[in-house]
Every structure is written in C-alpha cells, then in structure tokens.
C-alpha positions as CSV (number, residue, x, y, z in Angstrom):
1,X,141.3,154.4,97.7
2,X,137.4,152.2,97.6
3,X,137.9,151.9,93.8
4,X,141.4,151.2,93.7
5,X,141.2,148.6,95.8
6,X,137.4,147.3,93.8
7,X,139.0,146.9,90.9
8,X,142.3,145.0,92.6
9,X,140.2,142.4,94.5
10,X,137.6,142.1,91.3
11,X,140.6,141.3,88.5
12,X,142.6,138.9,90.9
13,X,139.0,137.2,91.2
14,X,138.6,137.5,87.4
15,X,142.4,136.6,86.1
16,X,142.1,133.0,88.5
17,X,138.9,132.2,86.0
18,X,141.0,133.5,82.9
19,X,143.9,131.3,84.1
20,X,141.7,128.0,84.3
21,X,139.8,129.4,81.0
22,X,143.0,129.4,78.8
23,X,145.2,126.6,80.8
24,X,143.2,124.1,82.8
25,X,142.4,122.2,80.0
26,X,146.3,121.2,78.8
27,X,145.7,118.7,82.1
28,X,142.0,117.8,82.2
29,X,141.3,117.8,78.1
30,X,144.4,116.8,76.8
31,X,142.9,113.8,75.2
32,X,140.0,115.2,74.2
33,X,139.5,117.1,70.9
34,X,139.8,120.5,70.7
35,X,136.4,121.8,70.0
36,X,135.5,120.0,73.7
37,X,138.7,122.2,75.8
38,X,137.3,125.3,73.5
39,X,133.6,124.5,74.9
40,X,135.1,123.8,78.1
41,X,137.5,127.6,78.4
42,X,134.6,129.3,77.2
43,X,132.3,128.3,80.2
44,X,134.9,128.9,82.0
45,X,135.3,132.4,80.3
46,X,131.9,133.8,81.2
47,X,132.4,134.4,84.4
48,X,135.8,135.4,83.7
49,X,134.3,138.5,81.9
50,X,131.5,138.4,84.7
51,X,134.0,140.1,87.0
52,X,137.0,141.9,84.8
53,X,133.7,143.9,83.3
54,X,133.0,146.1,86.3
55,X,136.3,146.0,87.6
56,X,137.2,147.7,84.5
57,X,134.2,150.4,84.6
58,X,135.5,150.7,88.2
59,X,138.4,151.3,87.8
60,X,138.2,153.2,84.4
61,X,137.0,156.1,87.2
62,X,140.1,156.4,89.0
63,X,142.8,155.1,86.4
64,X,144.1,155.2,82.8
65,X,143.5,152.4,80.7
66,X,147.0,151.8,80.6
67,X,147.3,151.6,84.0
68,X,144.1,148.8,84.0
69,X,146.2,147.3,82.0
70,X,149.5,146.7,83.6
71,X,147.7,146.2,86.5
72,X,145.5,143.5,84.7
73,X,149.2,142.2,83.8
74,X,150.9,142.1,87.0
75,X,147.9,140.4,88.6
76,X,148.2,138.0,86.5
77,X,151.0,137.4,86.8
78,X,150.7,136.8,90.8
79,X,147.8,134.1,89.5
80,X,149.2,132.8,86.9
81,X,152.8,131.3,88.6
82,X,151.0,129.4,91.5
83,X,148.6,127.7,89.1
84,X,151.6,126.6,86.6
85,X,153.0,125.6,89.3
86,X,151.1,124.0,92.0
87,X,148.2,122.8,88.9
88,X,150.1,121.9,86.1
89,X,153.0,121.1,88.3
90,X,155.8,123.2,86.6
91,X,158.9,124.1,86.9
92,X,159.7,128.5,87.8
93,X,163.3,129.2,86.0
94,X,164.5,132.3,86.4
95,X,163.0,133.8,83.4
96,X,159.4,133.8,85.4
97,X,161.5,136.2,88.1
98,X,163.4,138.4,84.9
99,X,159.9,138.8,83.2
100,X,158.3,139.8,86.7
101,X,160.9,142.6,87.2
102,X,159.9,143.8,83.7
103,X,156.6,143.9,84.1
104,X,157.1,145.5,88.0
105,X,159.2,148.4,86.2
106,X,156.2,148.8,83.8
107,X,153.9,148.8,87.2
108,X,156.2,151.7,88.2
109,X,157.3,153.7,85.4
110,X,153.0,153.5,85.2
111,X,151.8,154.4,87.9
112,X,154.8,156.8,88.7
113,X,152.9,160.3,88.1
114,X,150.2,159.4,90.5
115,X,153.1,157.9,93.3
116,X,155.2,160.6,92.7
117,X,152.2,163.6,92.2
118,X,154.7,164.8,88.4
C-alpha cells in the first residue's frame, strides 16, 4: 500500500506545480510577452518534474502506465477545479461534473482488475 500512497502524494504535489505552471500566467502575466510567461512556467515546471518522475517510477512498480495516467488525470481534476475557482475566479459548470464522472469511470475500468481480483 505504501507505493500507492507515496505515488499519489507525489503526483498530487506535482500537479499543484503543474497547474500553476500551465495556468497561473493567465492571471499574473497576462500583460507580458508570451516568452516571459513561458520562462516563468518552465521555472515552475522544473519542480513539477522533480516530483512527477519519482512518482511515476515508484508507481510503475505496482501499476501499469495506463493506471498511472488515469490516476494522474483524476489528481489533476482534484487540483485544477479548486485552482480555477479560488485562484482564477472561474465559475464551475455542470460540464465539470460530467467530465469528472467520465474520469471516475476511467479510474474504475483501469483499476477494476486490481479491485475485483479478476
């Protein structure tokens, strides 16, 4: 169970950095040239990779690459939705809910063999 928890923790922290790298410049650097935003984002993304690479290596010991990817996507939604609401001040629509259901369905299907032992 420890590799799963460690992987989830690292991916969660990695996604916080990734979300800021991808979207924070929309609020903070919108009046700057895109190259400044790109350099700012690359600087943040370095920390994301420092966490993401070991997370995937540890996770790959107990999960397939597909399982890691789907896990990362659900973690991304878990981080992105509060970020977009509280940081970017965007409104949540029902489409976020429907997208989340689709991702949860993907989680079920990719992990069902581990869950049900089939």
